[in-house]
C-alpha positions in Angstrom: 342.3 88.6 132.1 344.4 85.8 129.9 345.5 84.4 126.4 342.5 85.1 125.2 343.2 89.0 125.5 346.6 87.9 123.1 346.0 89.1 119.5 347.6 88.0 116.2 349.5 91.5 116.2 350.5 91.2 119.5 351.9 87.7 118.9 353.7 89.4 115.7 355.5 91.7 117.9 357.2 90.0 120.8 358.4 87.9 117.7 360.0 90.6 116.6 361.5 91.6 120.0 362.8 87.8 120.1 364.4 88.2 117.0 365.7 91.5 118.0 366.9 90.3 122.2 367.7 86.3 120.4 366.8 83.7 122.2 368.9 83.7 125.4 368.5 87.0 126.5 364.8 86.7 125.8 364.3 84.0 127.5 366.0 85.3 130.7 364.5 88.9 130.0 361.3 87.5 130.8 361.7 84.7 133.0 360.9 81.4 131.2 363.4 78.5 130.1 363.7 76.8 126.7 360.8 75.5 125.4 360.9 71.5 124.9 358.3 70.2 122.9 355.9 72.9 121.3 357.7 76.1 119.1 355.5 78.4 116.8 356.8 78.5 113.7 357.2 81.7 111.6 359.3 83.1 108.9 361.1 80.0 108.7 362.5 79.6 112.1 361.4 78.4 115.5 360.4 80.3 118.1 360.1 79.2 122.2 356.0 79.1 122.5 355.3 79.3 125.9 357.2 82.7 126.4 355.8 84.0 122.8 352.9 84.2 124.2 353.5 85.4 128.0 355.5 88.5 126.0 352.7 88.6 123.4 350.0 89.4 126.2 352.1 92.7 127.4 351.9 94.3 123.7 348.1 92.9 124.1 347.2 93.8 127.5 349.9 96.0 128.8 352.0 93.6 131.0 353.4 90.1 130.6 352.3 86.8 132.2 355.0 84.9 134.2 356.0 81.3 133.6 354.1 80.2 136.4 351.0 82.4 135.5 350.0 79.8 132.4 350.2 76.6 131.3 352.2 75.7 127.9 351.5 72.5 126.3 348.5 71.2 123.3 345.2 72.8 125.5 346.5 76.3 126.7 349.5 77.5 124.6 349.2 75.6 121.1 345.9 75.5 120.8 346.2 79.7 120.8 348.4 80.0 118.4 346.3 78.1 116.1 343.3 79.7 116.2 345.5 82.3 115.8 346.6 81.9 112.5 349.3 80.5 113.8 351.8 77.1 112.8 352.9 75.1 115.8 354.8 71.4 116.1 354.9 69.5 118.5 356.0 66.6 120.2 357.7 64.0 118.0 357.6 60.5 118.8 359.6 56.8 117.7 359.1 55.1 120.9 357.6 51.7 120.6 355.0 50.4 123.1 355.8 49.2 126.2 355.6 46.0 127.0 352.6 45.8 128.8 350.6 48.2 127.1 348.2 47.1 124.6 348.2 47.4 120.3 345.7 49.7 119.4 344.4 50.3 115.9 343.8 53.6 114.3 341.2 53.8 111.9 342.0 56.5 109.3 339.4 57.8 106.3 341.6 58.4 103.4 340.0 57.4 100.4 336.5 58.9 100.8 336.3 61.7 98.0 338.8 63.0 95.1 340.8 65.4 97.0 341.8 62.6 99.3 342.0 59.8 96.8 344.7 62.3 95.2 346.7 62.4 97.9 346.0 59.2 99.2 347.8 57.8 95.9 350.7 61.1 96.1 352.0 60.0 99.9 350.0 56.5 100.9 350.5 54.2 97.4 354.0 56.0 97.5 357.4 56.9 99.6 357.9 60.2 99.5 362.0 61.5 100.1 362.2 63.3 103.0 365.5 64.6 102.3 364.8 66.5 99.8 363.9 70.3 99.5 361.7 71.4 100.5 360.2 68.7 103.3 363.9 68.7 104.9 363.3 71.9 105.9 360.8 71.7 107.6 362.3 68.9 110.3 363.6 69.9 113.0 367.0 68.0 114.0 365.3 65.8 116.5 362.2 64.3 113.7 364.6 63.8 111.1 366.6 61.5 113.3 363.3 59.5 114.0 362.5 59.2 110.8 365.7 58.2 109.4 365.6 55.8 112.0 362.3 53.7 111.0 363.7 55.2 107.7 366.8 54.5 107.0 366.8 55.4 103.2 365.5 58.7 103.6 361.7 58.0 102.2 359.0 57.3 103.9 354.9 57.0 103.1 352.7 59.8 105.2 348.8 60.3 106.4 347.3 62.7 108.8 345.0 64.4 111.0 343.4 67.0 112.0 344.3 68.9 115.2 340.9 67.9 116.3 342.5 64.6 116.9 345.5 65.6 118.5 344.8 63.5 121.5 343.3 60.3 120.0 346.3 60.7 118.1 348.6 60.9 121.7 347.1 57.6 122.8 348.6 55.8 119.1 352.6 54.5 119.3 354.9 53.4 117.3 353.5 49.9 116.0 349.8 50.2 116.2 347.7 48.7 113.8 346.3 51.3 111.0 342.9 50.8 108.6 342.7 53.0 106.0 339.1 53.2 105.1 337.0 55.1 102.3 334.3 54.6 99.6 332.6 51.5 101.4 335.8 49.5 102.9 339.3 49.2 104.1 341.7 50.5 101.4 344.8 49.0 103.2 346.2 48.2 106.1 350.0 49.5 108.5 352.0 50.2 111.1 352.1 53.5 112.6 355.8 54.6 112.4 356.9 57.9 113.3 354.7 60.3 115.0 355.6 64.6 114.1 353.4 67.2 115.0 354.5 69.6 112.1 352.2 72.1 110.0 354.9 72.7 107.8 355.3 69.6 106.9 351.6 68.9 106.7 350.8 72.1 104.5 354.1 70.4 101.9 352.8 67.4 102.2 348.8 67.9 101.1 346.8 71.4 100.4 345.5 72.5 103.0 341.5 72.1 102.5 339.3 75.0 102.5 336.8 73.9 104.8 338.9 72.5 107.4 342.0 73.7 107.0 345.2 72.2 107.4 346.9 68.9 109.4 348.3 68.8 112.2 349.7 65.5 112.9 351.3 63.6 110.4 352.4 60.5 110.9 355.3 58.0 109.0 353.5 54.8 107.8 355.3 51.6 107.5 354.6 47.6 106.8 351.8 49.3 104.0 349.9 46.7 102.1 346.6 47.5 100.1 343.4 45.6 100.5 341.2 44.0 98.6 337.7 42.9 99.5 337.7 44.3 103.5 334.3 46.0 103.5 332.5 47.3 106.5 330.3 45.3 107.7 333.5 43.1 109.3 334.7 46.3 111.2 331.1 46.5 112.3 331.1 42.8 113.5 334.5 43.2 115.1 334.4 45.6 116.6 331.0 46.0 117.9 329.6 49.7 115.0 326.1 50.2 114.0 325.6 48.9 110.8 325.6 51.9 109.1 328.7 53.2 110.6 330.7 54.8 107.7 334.1 55.4 109.5 334.2 59.1 108.2 336.1 60.1 111.1 339.7 60.5 112.7 338.7 57.6 115.1 340.6 55.5 117.8 338.8 52.5 119.1 338.7 51.0 122.7 341.6 48.9 123.8 338.5 45.6 123.6 337.1 47.0 120.4 341.5 47.2 119.0 341.4 43.5 120.4 339.0 42.5 118.4 339.7 44.0 115.4 343.2 42.2 115.2 342.0 39.0 116.1 339.3 38.4 113.7 341.3 40.4 111.1 344.6 38.8 112.0 346.4 42.2 111.2 349.1 40.7 113.5 349.8 37.6 111.5 348.7 39.3 107.9 349.8 37.9 104.9 351.4 34.4 107.4 350.9 31.9 109.3 348.2 30.3 106.5 348.9 27.6 105.0 347.1 26.4 102.4 344.3 25.4 103.2 344.1 28.2 105.0 344.1 30.4 102.3 342.4 28.4 99.5 339.5 28.6 102.2 339.4 32.1 103.2 339.6 32.3 98.9 336.4 30.4 98.1 334.6 31.8 101.0 335.2 35.3 100.2 334.6 35.0 96.9 331.6 33.0 97.4 329.8 35.4 100.1 331.0 38.2 96.9 328.4 36.7 95.0 325.7 34.7 97.5 326.1 31.8 95.9 327.5 28.1 97.9 330.4 27.2 98.2 330.8 23.9 96.7 329.5 20.4 95.1 328.5 17.9 97.5 331.1 16.0 96.1 333.7 18.2 97.0 333.2 19.3 100.0 335.5 17.5 102.6 338.7 17.5 101.3 341.7 16.9 103.3 344.2 18.7 102.0 344.6 20.9 98.0 347.4 22.4 96.2 347.0 26.2 96.7 349.7 28.8 94.8 349.2 32.3 96.7 348.9 35.3 94.0 351.6 37.6 93.9 351.5 40.5 95.9 347.8 40.2 97.2 347.2 41.0 101.0 345.6 37.8 102.9 343.6 38.5 106.0 342.1 36.3 108.2 338.3 38.2 107.6 336.6 35.0 106.2 335.3 34.3 109.8 334.2 37.5 110.0 332.5 38.0 106.8 329.7 35.0 107.4 329.0 36.3 110.4 327.8 39.8 109.1 325.9 37.5 106.6 324.4 35.3 109.2 323.7 38.6 111.6 321.7 40.1 108.6 319.2 37.9 109.1 318.9 38.7 113.0 317.7 42.1 114.9 320.1 44.1 115.4 319.0 44.5 119.7 320.1 40.4 119.5 323.3 40.4 117.8 326.2 41.4 119.8 330.2 39.8 120.6 331.5 38.2 124.3 334.9 39.7 125.4 336.4 36.2 127.3 339.7 36.3 129.2 340.4 33.3 126.5 339.5 35.2 123.7 336.2 37.0 121.9 333.1 35.2 120.5 332.1 35.2 117.0 328.6 35.8 117.5 326.5 35.8 121.1 323.1 35.8 120.1 321.5 37.3 123.8 317.4 35.8 123.4 318.9 31.8 123.2 322.0 32.6 124.4 323.8 31.3 122.0 327.3 31.4 121.8 328.5 30.9 118.1 332.1 29.8 116.8 332.2 30.8 113.2 335.1 28.9 110.8 335.9 29.7 107.0 335.9 26.0 106.0 333.4 22.4 107.2 336.7 20.4 107.0 337.3 18.1 110.0 339.9 20.0 111.5 337.7 23.2 111.2 334.9 21.5 113.0 337.5 20.5 116.0 339.0 24.2 116.0 335.4 24.9 116.8 334.5 22.4 119.1 336.8 23.1 121.0 336.8 26.9 121.2 333.3 26.7 122.2 333.8 24.7 125.4 336.6 27.1 126.2 334.4 29.9 125.7 331.4 28.2 127.2 334.6 27.7 130.6 335.4 31.3 130.9 331.7 33.1 129.9 330.9 35.7 131.8 327.6 35.7 131.1 324.5 32.9 130.5 325.3 30.0 127.9 322.2 28.7 126.9 323.4 26.9 123.7 327.0 26.7 122.1 327.1 26.2 118.1 329.5 25.9 115.7 328.3 27.9 112.3 330.5 26.7 108.5 330.2 27.9 105.1 328.5 24.7 104.3 326.9 21.7 105.9 330.3 19.4 106.9 330.6 16.1 106.8 327.7 13.8 108.6 330.5 12.1 111.0 331.7 15.7 112.3 327.9 16.4 112.5 327.7 13.2 115.5 330.8 15.1 116.1 329.5 18.4 117.3 326.4 16.5 118.2 328.2 14.4 121.0 328.9 17.5 122.8 325.4 19.3 122.2 327.0 21.8 120.3 324.6 23.1 117.3 325.7 22.7 113.2 324.6 26.4 111.7 325.6 26.1 107.7 325.2 28.5 104.4 323.2 27.1 101.7 323.4 30.3 99.7 321.8 34.1 100.4 320.5 34.6 103.1 320.0 31.7 104.0 321.2 29.6 106.6 320.2 26.0 108.0 320.6 25.0 111.7 321.2 21.2 112.8 320.7 21.4 116.3 322.3 18.9 118.9 319.8 16.6 121.1 318.4 17.9 124.3 319.9 14.9 126.2 323.6 15.7 124.7 323.4 19.4 125.6 322.6 18.8 129.3 325.2 16.2 129.1 327.8 18.8 128.9 326.0 21.5 130.2 327.9 20.5 134.0 331.5 21.8 131.1 330.1 25.0 131.2 330.2 27.7 133.5 326.9 29.2 132.8 324.8 27.4 133.1 321.3 28.8 130.6 318.2 30.1 131.8 316.2 27.0 132.4 
């Protein structure tokens, strides 16, 4: 005999007894303490969920369950009550990440069909007042306080997750990054605000889906910004997902994948830290990759400075290199193209067959060539895998003097020539052998 014996009607009987006796008498009578996390919501009232289930067992089979006869929490009490059709509210969190905890990423499908697009428009594209009725009435005092702490004006952008994703949501903390996906691209980015487990609030924000039901997880979003031209291929390359992955399920990538996404997309510095040259290189490469054209005329390849006015309101992510890598990866067998996690960062690409470590840059201007050279030598010195070749990848052919600089250090130059065509300018073997001692993991001889 256990929680599976409890029925919907026996829960209602326990609720009726609770109402008649009052909270304190009910809990004392049956030996339960006050709930601190999970509450049964019924008729606009909150009930101590574990006590209700324990007493409901008596109405179902003739004897109650005592507090120490079963565990509470999400996996036992909350799950059973939800399966019986009841609304259960759970933990609220706005706790910041501990300094020792790695920042995670939430991938949240939000734009894949007309219904989700309508929800996106209603509660993400614009803030919602949680102080106005009827939303405010669904919030416990601690939930309201937590929301006001992050959103003092009383309005916030909201999104949610189904109950089957509770364990994923429990891994997240305020400040973790969010990628809102749909229609084969990332639609927006943001950071996790206040986490609530409040189905009553969710049901008011979004009409329950006929197939999947309502959402038990509701979270507010801070630093929300729409994003343009960030396709799934960049996420697939950065985090090592399969090319056909279309991100239809809520997911929390591993800490290693999260680190790669944050670094590769520049999420910690989105729309900041770009000087004018960076911004122009970013925009130019992305535009060229979109139509497959070569970037510059030969005479205009290598200007050192340029004027650039950023478009107002447009979010710039450091993603151009990932798109260039994705284009090159299309020319390779899937089994050969990987990324390496190093103590000093993530490689853009690692080709197993050639033990080729590749670093991509958004421009072939001199400063980017020097950056690629320094990073490759640093990566090689920290690689735990064999390294037989170092390659700097650019969206166009660098100046001859910069190619000579790379070759002096035994580094190949790989540049895009439009479409799916890439040209490799190999470093002399003598130069490669001369600097091999600087590489901590010599490749196969």
